[in-house]
N, CA and C atoms of all chains as a GROMACS GRO file, in nm:
protein
  606
    1MET      N    1   1.992   3.353   0.685
    1MET     CA    2   1.890   3.271   0.630
    1MET      C    3   1.750   3.303   0.710
    2ARG      N    4   1.779   3.376   0.792
    2ARG     CA    5   1.627   3.364   0.920
    2ARG      C    6   1.537   3.390   0.823
    3TRP      N    7   1.522   3.502   0.744
    3TRP     CA    8   1.390   3.600   0.666
    3TRP      C    9   1.327   3.470   0.593
    4LEU      N   10   1.432   3.321   0.548
    4LEU     CA   11   1.345   3.237   0.502
    4LEU      C   12   1.283   3.120   0.567
    5TRP      N   13   1.351   3.101   0.693
    5TRP     CA   14   1.311   3.045   0.806
    5TRP      C   15   1.135   3.107   0.814
    6ALA      N   16   1.131   3.266   0.826
    6ALA     CA   17   1.029   3.309   0.874
    6ALA      C   18   0.919   3.335   0.795
    7ILE      N   19   0.940   3.341   0.658
    7ILE     CA   20   0.859   3.309   0.570
    7ILE      C   21   0.793   3.171   0.560
    8LEU      N   22   0.872   3.054   0.560
    8LEU     CA   23   0.823   2.963   0.540
    8LEU      C   24   0.708   2.875   0.692
    9PHE      N   25   0.773   2.946   0.802
    9PHE     CA   26   0.674   2.929   0.936
    9PHE      C   27   0.574   3.035   0.914
   10TRP      N   28   0.509   3.144   0.823
   10TRP     CA   29   0.428   3.208   0.829
   10TRP      C   30   0.310   3.110   0.726
   11LEU      N   31   0.384   3.093   0.637
   11LEU     CA   32   0.316   2.985   0.537
   11LEU      C   33   0.248   2.847   0.567
   12LEU      N   34   0.338   2.796   0.656
   12LEU     CA   35   0.302   2.652   0.728
   12LEU      C   36   0.184   2.720   0.840
   13ALA      N   37   0.213   2.798   0.927
   13ALA     CA   38   0.115   2.850   0.977
   13ALA      C   39  -0.048   2.897   0.972
   14SER      N   40  -0.018   2.919   0.838
   14SER     CA   41  -0.177   2.962   0.747
   14SER      C   42  -0.224   2.850   0.696
   15CYS      N   43  -0.167   2.715   0.733
   15CYS     CA   44  -0.256   2.618   0.611
   15CYS      C   45  -0.365   2.556   0.699
   16GLY      N   46  -0.386   2.604   0.818
   16GLY     CA   47  -0.483   2.537   0.876
   16GLY      C   48  -0.493   2.485   1.033
   17GLY      N   49  -0.571   2.378   1.058
   17GLY     CA   50  -0.543   2.321   1.207
   17GLY      C   51  -0.438   2.254   1.220
   18SER      N   52  -0.432   2.206   1.360
   18SER     CA   53  -0.286   2.149   1.382
   18SER      C   54  -0.245   2.013   1.323
   19VAL      N   55  -0.322   1.925   1.242
   19VAL     CA   56  -0.346   1.811   1.223
   19VAL      C   57  -0.272   1.856   1.064
   20SER      N   58  -0.366   1.895   1.010
   20SER     CA   59  -0.323   1.950   0.884
   20SER      C   60  -0.184   2.023   0.847
   21THR      N   61  -0.137   2.122   0.959
   21THR     CA   62  -0.028   2.183   0.971
   21THR      C   63   0.077   2.054   0.973
   22GLY      N   64   0.061   2.011   1.068
   22GLY     CA   65   0.144   1.922   1.120
   22GLY      C   66   0.192   1.802   1.007
   23ARG      N   67   0.107   1.739   0.923
   23ARG     CA   68   0.147   1.678   0.798
   23ARG      C   69   0.211   1.759   0.701
   24LYS      N   70   0.186   1.887   0.701
   24LYS     CA   71   0.273   1.985   0.619
   24LYS      C   72   0.414   2.002   0.646
   25ALA      N   73   0.410   2.012   0.787
   25ALA     CA   74   0.533   2.002   0.836
   25ALA      C   75   0.635   1.900   0.803
   26LEU      N   76   0.556   1.783   0.864
   26LEU     CA   77   0.621   1.669   0.842
   26LEU      C   78   0.688   1.623   0.699
   27TYR      N   79   0.536   1.673   0.598
   27TYR     CA   80   0.616   1.660   0.461
   27TYR      C   81   0.765   1.725   0.402
   28VAL      N   82   0.735   1.810   0.476
   28VAL     CA   83   0.848   1.946   0.427
   28VAL      C   84   0.989   1.877   0.497
   29ALA      N   85   0.968   1.838   0.638
   29ALA     CA   86   1.078   1.798   0.676
   29ALA      C   87   1.145   1.653   0.602
   30ALA      N   88   1.033   1.559   0.600
   30ALA     CA   89   1.050   1.447   0.488
   30ALA      C   90   1.169   1.460   0.348
   31GLU      N   91   1.102   1.590   0.276
   31GLU     CA   92   1.169   1.629   0.149
   31GLU      C   93   1.308   1.672   0.189
   32ALA      N   94   1.339   1.748   0.291
   32ALA     CA   95   1.457   1.820   0.299
   32ALA      C   96   1.534   1.709   0.350
   33LEU      N   97   1.492   1.628   0.416
   33LEU     CA   98   1.595   1.484   0.458
   33LEU      C   99   1.636   1.400   0.335
   34VAL      N  100   1.522   1.409   0.255
   34VAL     CA  101   1.572   1.342   0.118
   34VAL      C  102   1.708   1.415   0.050
   35ALA      N  103   1.685   1.499   0.039
   35ALA     CA  104   1.759   1.609  -0.025
   35ALA      C  105   1.895   1.621   0.032
   36THR      N  106   1.884   1.666   0.144
   36THR     CA  107   2.052   1.638   0.217
   36THR      C  108   2.051   1.512   0.229
   37ASP      N  109   2.018   1.391   0.244
   37ASP     CA  110   2.059   1.256   0.238
   37ASP      C  111   2.126   1.206   0.093
   38SER      N  112   2.079   1.265  -0.003
   38SER     CA  113   2.119   1.249  -0.116
   38SER      C  114   2.241   1.329  -0.173
   39ALA      N  115   2.256   1.461  -0.093
   39ALA     CA  116   2.374   1.549  -0.088
   39ALA      C  117   2.518   1.449  -0.026
   40ILE      N  118   2.472   1.413   0.089
   40ILE     CA  119   2.528   1.382   0.196
   40ILE      C  120   2.600   1.222   0.106
   41ALA      N  121   2.523   1.133   0.094
   41ALA     CA  122   2.560   1.018  -0.006
   41ALA      C  123   2.672   1.027  -0.093
   42GLU      N  124   2.638   1.138  -0.233
   42GLU     CA  125   2.735   1.221  -0.314
   42GLU      C  126   2.859   1.206  -0.255
   43LYS      N  127   2.836   1.276  -0.152
   43LYS     CA  128   2.991   1.329  -0.090
   43LYS      C  129   3.058   1.213   0.030
   44TYR      N  130   2.978   1.138   0.061
   44TYR     CA  131   3.041   1.050   0.111
   44TYR      C  132   3.115   0.940   0.042
   45THR      N  133   3.094   0.899  -0.083
   45THR     CA  134   3.114   0.810  -0.164
   45THR      C  135   3.253   0.876  -0.219
   46ASP      N  136   3.271   1.008  -0.238
   46ASP     CA  137   3.411   1.083  -0.277
   46ASP      C  138   3.484   1.067  -0.171
   47ALA      N  139   3.448   1.113  -0.013
   47ALA     CA  140   3.522   1.078   0.073
   47ALA      C  141   3.618   0.976   0.092
   48ALA      N  142   3.511   0.882   0.082
   48ALA     CA  143   3.576   0.733   0.124
   48ALA      C  144   3.665   0.673   0.023
   49ALA      N  145   3.629   0.699  -0.137
   49ALA     CA  146   3.744   0.682  -0.222
   49ALA      C  147   3.883   0.757  -0.179
   50LYS      N  148   3.887   0.870  -0.115
   50LYS     CA  149   4.006   0.934  -0.118
   50LYS      C  150   4.056   0.874   0.008
   51ALA      N  151   3.988   0.854   0.119
   51ALA     CA  152   4.032   0.830   0.218
   51ALA      C  153   4.093   0.662   0.196
   52LEU      N  154   4.021   0.606   0.116
   52LEU     CA  155   4.066   0.423   0.088
   52LEU      C  156   4.202   0.454   0.022
   53GLU      N  157   4.222   0.574  -0.044
   53GLU     CA  158   4.323   0.566  -0.156
   53GLU      C  159   4.471   0.620  -0.065
   54GLU      N  160   4.434   0.677   0.016
   54GLU     CA  161   4.546   0.797   0.108
   54GLU      C  162   4.564   0.697   0.231
   55SER      N  163   4.476   0.595   0.313
   55SER     CA  164   4.501   0.546   0.420
   55SER      C  165   4.608   0.398   0.435
   56ALA      N  166   4.661   0.371   0.514
   56ALA     CA  167   4.776   0.296   0.541
   56ALA      C  168   4.693   0.181   0.569
   57SER      N  169   4.602   0.197   0.668
   57SER     CA  170   4.562   0.060   0.754
   57SER      C  171   4.386   0.084   0.773
   58ALA      N  172   4.309  -0.020   0.818
   58ALA     CA  173   4.176  -0.004   0.853
   58ALA      C  174   4.144   0.092   0.957
   59ASP      N  175   4.219   0.118   1.008
   59ASP     CA  176   4.193   0.185   1.143
   59ASP      C  177   4.179   0.340   1.096
   60ALA      N  178   4.298   0.356   1.030
   60ALA     CA  179   4.348   0.502   0.975
   60ALA      C  180   4.233   0.530   0.841
   61TYR      N  181   4.151   0.456   0.800
   61TYR     CA  182   4.068   0.471   0.702
   61TYR      C  183   3.944   0.523   0.789
   62HIS      N  184   3.923   0.386   0.885
   62HIS     CA  185   3.792   0.431   0.977
   62HIS      C  186   3.804   0.576   1.042
   63GLN      N  187   3.909   0.602   1.106
   63GLN     CA  188   3.938   0.740   1.175
   63GLN      C  189   3.902   0.850   1.057
   64ARG      N  190   3.978   0.837   0.931
   64ARG     CA  191   3.909   0.959   0.866
   64ARG      C  192   3.770   0.944   0.823
   65MET      N  193   3.720   0.839   0.820
   65MET     CA  194   3.553   0.839   0.801
   65MET      C  195   3.470   0.897   0.881
   66LEU      N  196   3.525   0.910   1.012
   66LEU     CA  197   3.430   0.910   1.120
   66LEU      C  198   3.322   1.029   1.124
   67PRO      N  199   3.370   1.120   1.084
   67PRO     CA  200   3.280   1.245   1.061
   67PRO      C  201   3.174   1.200   0.986
   68TRP      N  202   3.206   1.151   0.854
   68TRP     CA  203   3.101   1.097   0.775
   68TRP      C  204   3.021   1.004   0.822
   69ASP      N  205   3.087   0.880   0.908
   69ASP     CA  206   2.974   0.767   0.957
   69ASP      C  207   2.907   0.838   1.085
   70ASN      N  208   2.921   0.952   1.140
   70ASN     CA  209   2.834   1.000   1.227
   70ASN      C  210   2.725   1.068   1.169
   71ALA      N  211   2.761   1.134   1.044
   71ALA     CA  212   2.648   1.196   0.960
   71ALA      C  213   2.548   1.082   0.919
   72GLU      N  214   2.619   0.986   0.904
   72GLU     CA  215   2.548   0.835   0.822
   72GLU      C  216   2.458   0.835   0.958
   73GLN      N  217   2.503   0.822   1.054
   73GLN     CA  218   2.390   0.764   1.201
   73GLN      C  219   2.276   0.867   1.211
   74SER      N  220   2.346   1.018   1.212
   74SER     CA  221   2.236   1.098   1.226
   74SER      C  222   2.118   1.121   1.111
   75VAL      N  223   2.171   1.060   1.038
   75VAL     CA  224   2.063   1.027   0.891
   75VAL      C  225   1.973   0.947   0.941
   76ARG      N  226   2.039   0.802   0.974
   76ARG     CA  227   1.937   0.692   1.000
   76ARG      C  228   1.852   0.744   1.174
   77LEU      N  229   1.896   0.794   1.225
   77LEU     CA  230   1.812   0.842   1.361
   77LEU      C  231   1.706   0.970   1.342
   78SER      N  232   1.745   1.016   1.227
   78SER     CA  233   1.640   1.128   1.182
   78SER      C  234   1.512   1.045   1.107
   79ARG      N  235   1.569   0.965   1.030
   79ARG     CA  236   1.478   0.907   0.960
   79ARG      C  237   1.341   0.838   1.057
   80ALA      N  238   1.448   0.746   1.138
   80ALA     CA  239   1.360   0.689   1.270
   80ALA      C  240   1.267   0.798   1.347
   81ALA      N  241   1.312   0.908   1.349
   81ALA     CA  242   1.238   1.021   1.448
   81ALA      C  243   1.141   1.088   1.363
   82LEU      N  244   1.136   1.054   1.209
   82LEU     CA  245   1.022   1.129   1.127
   82LEU      C  246   0.931   0.994   1.124
   83PHE      N  247   0.974   0.899   1.108
   83PHE     CA  248   0.858   0.795   1.109
   83PHE      C  249   0.793   0.820   1.277
   84ALA      N  250   0.836   0.797   1.341
   84ALA     CA  251   0.780   0.795   1.490
   84ALA      C  252   0.654   0.908   1.489
   85ALA      N  253   0.740   1.030   1.450
   85ALA     CA  254   0.616   1.139   1.461
   85ALA      C  255   0.543   1.140   1.352
   86GLN      N  256   0.543   1.084   1.242
   86GLN     CA  257   0.420   1.034   1.141
   86GLN      C  258   0.306   0.970   1.239
   87SER      N  259   0.373   0.841   1.279
   87SER     CA  260   0.295   0.728   1.365
   87SER      C  261   0.204   0.842   1.440
   88ALA      N  262   0.282   0.922   1.522
   88ALA     CA  263   0.257   0.995   1.632
   88ALA      C  264   0.104   1.077   1.603
   89LEU      N  265   0.149   1.140   1.515
   89LEU     CA  266   0.058   1.225   1.410
   89LEU      C  267  -0.116   1.187   1.373
   90ASP      N  268  -0.064   1.033   1.338
   90ASP     CA  269  -0.188   0.953   1.287
   90ASP      C  270  -0.273   0.937   1.380
   91THR      N  271  -0.226   0.871   1.487
   91THR     CA  272  -0.275   0.842   1.615
   91THR      C  273  -0.343   0.957   1.679
   92PHE      N  274  -0.288   1.045   1.686
   92PHE     CA  275  -0.354   1.184   1.707
   92PHE      C  276  -0.490   1.225   1.662
   93GLU      N  277  -0.481   1.199   1.523
   93GLU     CA  278  -0.597   1.247   1.410
   93GLU      C  279  -0.702   1.119   1.478
   94ASP      N  280  -0.671   1.010   1.478
   94ASP     CA  281  -0.734   0.916   1.529
   94ASP      C  282  -0.811   0.931   1.681
   95GLY      N  283  -0.782   1.041   1.731
   95GLY     CA  284  -0.850   1.077   1.871
   95GLY      C  285  -0.732   1.044   1.972
   96GLY      N  286  -0.628   0.994   1.965
   96GLY     CA  287  -0.516   0.990   2.017
   96GLY      C  288  -0.449   1.109   2.111
   97SER      N  289  -0.330   1.085   2.160
   97SER     CA  290  -0.296   1.202   2.247
   97SER      C  291  -0.204   1.328   2.165
   98GLN      N  292  -0.236   1.410   2.174
   98GLN     CA  293  -0.165   1.532   2.108
   98GLN      C  294  -0.030   1.543   2.192
   99ALA      N  295  -0.032   1.549   2.324
   99ALA     CA  296   0.105   1.556   2.388
   99ALA      C  297   0.196   1.464   2.332
  100ARG      N  298   0.181   1.335   2.274
  100ARG     CA  299   0.264   1.238   2.242
  100ARG      C  300   0.310   1.272   2.086
  101TRP      N  301   0.216   1.345   2.067
  101TRP     CA  302   0.236   1.378   1.909
  101TRP      C  303   0.340   1.531   1.892
  102GLN      N  304   0.320   1.570   2.013
  102GLN     CA  305   0.429   1.713   2.051
  102GLN      C  306   0.566   1.644   2.105
  103CYS      N  307   0.534   1.567   2.160
  103CYS     CA  308   0.689   1.506   2.215
  103CYS      C  309   0.785   1.450   2.110
  104THR      N  310   0.732   1.370   2.030
  104THR     CA  311   0.789   1.321   1.915
  104THR      C  312   0.841   1.404   1.807
  105VAL      N  313   0.753   1.538   1.784
  105VAL     CA  314   0.810   1.638   1.706
  105VAL      C  315   0.944   1.706   1.778
  106HIS      N  316   0.900   1.695   1.897
  106HIS     CA  317   1.024   1.748   1.992
  106HIS      C  318   1.164   1.654   1.986
  107ASP      N  319   1.146   1.511   1.968
  107ASP     CA  320   1.252   1.431   1.968
  107ASP      C  321   1.328   1.458   1.789
  108LEU      N  322   1.236   1.457   1.723
  108LEU     CA  323   1.245   1.481   1.587
  108LEU      C  324   1.337   1.629   1.537
  109ILE      N  325   1.325   1.720   1.596
  109ILE     CA  326   1.414   1.840   1.622
  109ILE      C  327   1.517   1.825   1.679
  110LEU      N  328   1.530   1.727   1.765
  110LEU     CA  329   1.663   1.682   1.843
  110LEU      C  330   1.729   1.617   1.735
  111ALA      N  331   1.668   1.526   1.681
  111ALA     CA  332   1.736   1.445   1.590
  111ALA      C  333   1.804   1.542   1.475
  112PHE      N  334   1.733   1.610   1.422
  112PHE     CA  335   1.742   1.697   1.323
  112PHE      C  336   1.859   1.808   1.367
  113LYS      N  337   1.862   1.834   1.495
  113LYS     CA  338   1.997   1.941   1.520
  113LYS      C  339   2.098   1.841   1.546
  114GLU      N  340   2.122   1.725   1.572
  114GLU     CA  341   2.199   1.650   1.588
  114GLU      C  342   2.268   1.650   1.448
  115LEU      N  343   2.194   1.613   1.352
  115LEU     CA  344   2.252   1.555   1.194
  115LEU      C  345   2.302   1.681   1.181
  116GLN      N  346   2.250   1.838   1.209
  116GLN     CA  347   2.269   1.936   1.176
  116GLN      C  348   2.433   1.957   1.232
  117LEU      N  349   2.445   1.936   1.385
  117LEU     CA  350   2.586   1.946   1.421
  117LEU      C  351   2.662   1.844   1.357
  118SER      N  352   2.661   1.716   1.306
  118SER     CA  353   2.727   1.618   1.246
  118SER      C  354   2.793   1.681   1.086
  119LEU      N  355   2.701   1.757   1.036
  119LEU     CA  356   2.768   1.823   0.916
  119LEU      C  357   2.842   1.965   0.945
  120GLU      N  358   2.837   1.995   1.015
  120GLU     CA  359   2.864   2.146   1.040
  120GLU      C  360   3.015   2.152   0.945
  121ASP      N  361   3.092   2.051   0.959
  121ASP     CA  362   3.206   2.068   0.884
  121ASP      C  363   3.214   2.024   0.718
  122ILE      N  364   3.140   1.946   0.683
  122ILE     CA  365   3.131   1.867   0.545
  122ILE      C  366   3.000   1.936   0.471
  123LEU      N  367   2.943   1.960   0.449
  123LEU     CA  368   2.797   1.998   0.440
  123LEU      C  369   2.734   2.164   0.448
  124PRO      N  370   2.701   2.223   0.342
  124PRO     CA  371   2.620   2.371   0.400
  124PRO      C  372   2.459   2.264   0.440
  125LEU      N  373   2.361   2.352   0.544
  125LEU     CA  374   2.287   2.258   0.572
  125LEU      C  375   2.123   2.365   0.546
  126HIS      N  376   2.139   2.416   0.447
  126HIS     CA  377   2.019   2.486   0.398
  126HIS      C  378   1.861   2.407   0.409
  127ASP      N  379   1.880   2.290   0.355
  127ASP     CA  380   1.736   2.220   0.348
  127ASP      C  381   1.717   2.169   0.539
  128ILE      N  382   1.782   2.125   0.617
  128ILE     CA  383   1.787   2.100   0.741
  128ILE      C  384   1.733   2.193   0.802
  129SER      N  385   1.809   2.315   0.795
  129SER     CA  386   1.731   2.443   0.859
  129SER      C  387   1.588   2.470   0.844
  130THR      N  388   1.540   2.471   0.677
  130THR     CA  389   1.438   2.511   0.663
  130THR      C  390   1.334   2.406   0.746
  131ALA      N  391   1.350   2.240   0.740
  131ALA     CA  392   1.267   2.181   0.786
  131ALA      C  393   1.306   2.225   0.947
  132LEU      N  394   1.418   2.268   1.001
  132LEU     CA  395   1.360   2.278   1.152
  132LEU      C  396   1.291   2.387   1.201
  133THR      N  397   1.282   2.487   1.104
  133THR     CA  398   1.191   2.601   1.106
  133THR      C  399   1.078   2.526   1.115
  134ALA      N  400   1.034   2.471   1.012
  134ALA     CA  401   0.887   2.407   0.960
  134ALA      C  402   0.841   2.336   1.098
  135LEU      N  403   0.904   2.273   1.213
  135LEU     CA  404   0.896   2.202   1.272
  135LEU      C  405   0.887   2.236   1.440
  136GLU      N  406   0.963   2.355   1.430
  136GLU     CA  407   0.946   2.450   1.549
  136GLU      C  408   0.819   2.496   1.626
  137ALA      N  409   0.740   2.500   1.512
  137ALA     CA  410   0.607   2.517   1.532
  137ALA      C  411   0.520   2.412   1.650
  138PHE      N  412   0.564   2.318   1.664
  138PHE     CA  413   0.534   2.208   1.719
  138PHE      C  414   0.631   2.169   1.860
  139ALA      N  415   0.690   2.255   1.876
  139ALA     CA  416   0.810   2.181   1.944
  139ALA      C  417   0.811   2.157   2.099
  140THR      N  418   0.689   2.192   2.159
  140THR     CA  419   0.642   2.171   2.289
  140THR      C  420   0.629   2.027   2.336
  141CYS      N  421   0.701   2.006   2.434
  141CYS     CA  422   0.696   1.884   2.501
  141CYS      C  423   0.623   1.873   2.648
  142GLU      N  424   0.509   1.876   2.677
  142GLU     CA  425   0.465   1.844   2.824
  142GLU      C  426   0.436   1.738   2.906
  143GLU      N  427   0.474   1.611   2.805
  143GLU     CA  428   0.442   1.477   2.841
  143GLU      C  429   0.569   1.418   2.923
  144PRO      N  430   0.549   1.369   3.020
  144PRO     CA  431   0.648   1.339   3.110
  144PRO      C  432   0.720   1.159   3.000
  145MET      N  433   2.889   3.900   0.002
  145MET     CA  434   2.831   3.750   0.032
  145MET      C  435   2.914   3.692  -0.072
  146LYS      N  436   2.988   3.562  -0.051
  146LYS     CA  437   3.051   3.515  -0.153
  146LYS      C  438   2.915   3.441  -0.263
  147ALA      N  439   2.988   3.425  -0.399
  147ALA     CA  440   2.893   3.356  -0.516
  147ALA      C  441   2.831   3.231  -0.464
  148ASP      N  442   2.906   3.140  -0.364
  148ASP     CA  443   2.870   3.035  -0.346
  148ASP      C  444   2.760   3.028  -0.250
  149ASP      N  445   2.752   3.145  -0.149
  149ASP     CA  446   2.630   3.159  -0.058
  149ASP      C  447   2.540   3.204  -0.156
  150VAL      N  448   2.548   3.295  -0.240
  150VAL     CA  449   2.417   3.362  -0.342
  150VAL      C  450   2.344   3.224  -0.378
  151MET      N  451   2.423   3.154  -0.445
  151MET     CA  452   2.381   3.049  -0.483
  151MET      C  453   2.292   2.932  -0.401
  152GLY      N  454   2.363   2.945  -0.260
  152GLY     CA  455   2.335   2.857  -0.164
  152GLY      C  456   2.165   2.920  -0.149
  153VAL      N  457   2.146   3.040  -0.159
  153VAL     CA  458   2.052   3.096  -0.081
  153VAL      C  459   1.932   3.102  -0.214
  154VAL      N  460   1.966   3.115  -0.341
  154VAL     CA  461   1.890   3.080  -0.461
  154VAL      C  462   1.866   2.935  -0.444
  155ASN      N  463   1.931   2.845  -0.406
  155ASN     CA  464   1.890   2.730  -0.401
  155ASN      C  465   1.771   2.715  -0.268
  156ASP      N  466   1.797   2.744  -0.194
  156ASP     CA  467   1.707   2.768  -0.072
  156ASP      C  468   1.557   2.790  -0.107
  157LEU      N  469   1.578   2.911  -0.206
  157LEU     CA  470   1.416   2.978  -0.213
  157LEU      C  471   1.380   2.902  -0.314
  158LEU      N  472   1.453   2.842  -0.403
  158LEU     CA  473   1.347   2.721  -0.503
  158LEU      C  474   1.317   2.607  -0.431
  159THR      N  475   1.379   2.582  -0.342
  159THR     CA  476   1.358   2.461  -0.278
  159THR      C  477   1.245   2.469  -0.150
  160LEU      N  478   1.266   2.566  -0.106
  160LEU     CA  479   1.169   2.622  -0.023
  160LEU      C  480   1.002   2.649  -0.103
  161ALA      N  481   1.030   2.711  -0.215
  161ALA     CA  482   0.915   2.757  -0.267
  161ALA      C  483   0.831   2.630  -0.306
  162LYS      N  484   0.908   2.547  -0.381
  162LYS     CA  485   0.864   2.395  -0.438
  162LYS      C  486   0.782   2.360  -0.325
  163LEU      N  487   0.871   2.317  -0.216
  163LEU     CA  488   0.828   2.248  -0.108
  163LEU      C  489   0.681   2.302  -0.078
  164VAL      N  490   0.680   2.426  -0.044
  164VAL     CA  491   0.551   2.487   0.020
  164VAL      C  492   0.434   2.479  -0.063
  165VAL      N  493   0.467   2.542  -0.180
  165VAL     CA  494   0.412   2.507  -0.303
  165VAL      C  495   0.290   2.370  -0.329
  166GLU      N  496   0.387   2.274  -0.302
  166GLU     CA  497   0.360   2.106  -0.315
  166GLU      C  498   0.225   2.130  -0.210
  167ALA      N  499   0.290   2.190  -0.074
  167ALA     CA  500   0.249   2.125   0.032
  167ALA      C  501   0.100   2.215   0.064
  168VAL      N  502   0.086   2.312  -0.011
  168VAL     CA  503  -0.042   2.387   0.052
  168VAL      C  504  -0.116   2.345  -0.071
  169GLN      N  505  -0.093   2.328  -0.218
  169GLN     CA  506  -0.198   2.286  -0.297
  169GLN      C  507  -0.228   2.146  -0.259
  170SER      N  508  -0.156   2.065  -0.208
  170SER     CA  509  -0.207   1.941  -0.160
  170SER      C  510  -0.320   1.964  -0.097
  171GLY      N  511  -0.450   1.867  -0.096
  171GLY     CA  512  -0.535   1.884   0.027
  171GLY      C  513  -0.487   1.795   0.113
  172ASP      N  514  -0.403   1.678   0.114
  172ASP     CA  515  -0.348   1.596   0.219
  172ASP      C  516  -0.229   1.585   0.199
  173ALA      N  517  -0.119   1.635   0.252
  173ALA     CA  518   0.009   1.633   0.204
  173ALA      C  519   0.081   1.488   0.223
  174LYS      N  520   0.162   1.441   0.146
  174LYS     CA  521   0.228   1.319   0.167
  174LYS      C  522   0.272   1.279   0.274
  175LYS      N  523   0.237   1.150   0.294
  175LYS     CA  524   0.319   1.092   0.442
  175LYS      C  525   0.443   1.060   0.434
  176VAL      N  526   0.531   1.038   0.552
  176VAL     CA  527   0.680   1.042   0.563
  176VAL      C  528   0.719   0.930   0.489
  177GLU      N  529   0.646   0.798   0.511
  177GLU     CA  530   0.677   0.696   0.451
  177GLU      C  531   0.661   0.680   0.269
  178ASP      N  532   0.582   0.780   0.238
  178ASP     CA  533   0.572   0.782   0.094
  178ASP      C  534   0.684   0.914   0.033
  179VAL      N  535   0.786   0.967   0.087
  179VAL     CA  536   0.883   1.039   0.064
  179VAL      C  537   1.011   0.997   0.088
  180LEU      N  538   1.031   0.908   0.204
  180LEU     CA  539   1.188   0.871   0.255
  180LEU      C  540   1.161   0.773   0.166
  181PRO      N  541   1.294   0.722   0.088
  181PRO     CA  542   1.311   0.560   0.008
  181PRO      C  543   1.313   0.460   0.142
  182LYS      N  544   1.317   0.335   0.107
  182LYS     CA  545   1.318   0.233   0.206
  182LYS      C  546   1.428   0.226   0.289
  183THR      N  547   1.579   0.270   0.238
  183THR     CA  548   1.731   0.300   0.315
  183THR      C  549   1.772   0.440   0.246
  184ALA      N  550   1.847   0.499   0.370
  184ALA     CA  551   1.900   0.607   0.310
  184ALA      C  552   2.020   0.597   0.196
  185ARG      N  553   2.009   0.688   0.162
  185ARG     CA  554   2.116   0.638   0.017
  185ARG      C  555   2.253   0.651   0.100
  186THR      N  556   2.270   0.744   0.227
  186THR     CA  557   2.409   0.762   0.300
  186THR      C  558   2.428   0.649   0.335
  187THR      N  559   2.334   0.550   0.383
  187THR     CA  560   2.336   0.418   0.442
  187THR      C  561   2.394   0.328   0.344
  188LEU      N  562   2.350   0.364   0.226
  188LEU     CA  563   2.388   0.269   0.102
  188LEU      C  564   2.536   0.277   0.072
  189ALA      N  565   2.595   0.420   0.070
  189ALA     CA  566   2.690   0.447   0.029
  189ALA      C  567   2.774   0.403   0.111
  190LYS      N  568   2.770   0.430   0.242
  190LYS     CA  569   2.869   0.342   0.382
  190LYS      C  570   2.872   0.215   0.350
  191ALA      N  571   2.768   0.127   0.302
  191ALA     CA  572   2.782   0.003   0.304
  191ALA      C  573   2.886  -0.057   0.198
  192ALA      N  574   2.856   0.032   0.068
  192ALA     CA  575   2.951   0.025  -0.035
  192ALA      C  576   3.083   0.034  -0.017
  193ALA      N  577   3.136   0.168   0.067
  193ALA     CA  578   3.254   0.202   0.083
  193ALA      C  579   3.290   0.104   0.174
  194ASP      N  580   3.252   0.054   0.288
  194ASP     CA  581   3.294  -0.041   0.387
  194ASP      C  582   3.338  -0.175   0.328
  195ALA      N  583   3.262  -0.215   0.206
  195ALA     CA  584   3.280  -0.357   0.143
  195ALA      C  585   3.402  -0.298   0.076
  196ARG      N  586   3.426  -0.168   0.008
  196ARG     CA  587   3.573  -0.178  -0.071
  196ARG      C  588   3.698  -0.178   0.048
  197ALA      N  589   3.670  -0.130   0.181
  197ALA     CA  590   3.752  -0.106   0.274
  197ALA      C  591   3.808  -0.253   0.316
  198LYS      N  592   3.677  -0.328   0.323
  198LYS     CA  593   3.734  -0.466   0.345
  198LYS      C  594   3.829  -0.530   0.256
  199HIS      N  595   3.771  -0.529   0.113
  199HIS     CA  596   3.844  -0.583   0.040
  199HIS      C  597   3.973  -0.561   0.028
  200LYS      N  598   4.008  -0.445   0.058
  200LYS     CA  599   4.140  -0.375   0.061
  200LYS      C  600   4.241  -0.406   0.163
  201PHE      N  601   4.179  -0.387   0.289
  201PHE     CA  602   4.269  -0.410   0.435
  201PHE      C  603   4.216  -0.530   0.502
  202GLY      N  604   4.096  -0.621   0.437
  202GLY     CA  605   4.089  -0.761   0.479
  202GLY      C  606   4.000  -0.776   0.587
   0.00000   0.00000   0.00000
């Protein structure tokens, strides 16, 4: 899939200045998260129904659902990181800190990588991989 | 490469093309809050599943 990532990077890099490119990267990342969230939600419901049917206790059920619950938590963290990055980009555009914006993108990439890890055994991750590549152009973080 | 992998690549390509074309064509890409729903669908699915589990196990 690396060739796809390279194409996306090249297209986004040619979009213009850093704020404009940043907006497009966040947009792509948000769309990718929505697509991934929808895919997980559908599978989550199926997995929960099966776990509920085959579990003899609440503990057994929750143990079985643990990988899915980790994925759900990662989705929430990724959403929060996306909102934070959008806010930082808006502030940067209004004359605020570029370093802060870059740091929030760094955090966003970490959140997406966590999501990617949490889904390794339950879903293919094409959309998340695409979003990660789009964001890695902004992955430097020099602010303490 | 398996058929599923091929379909995955095709799906990736279509998704990627759609997103990039939309992003490049729009003068100002949509903001995150305009793309993400109020609540994640996975969170809603978990809430519903937890309620069913509580109903069964108490």
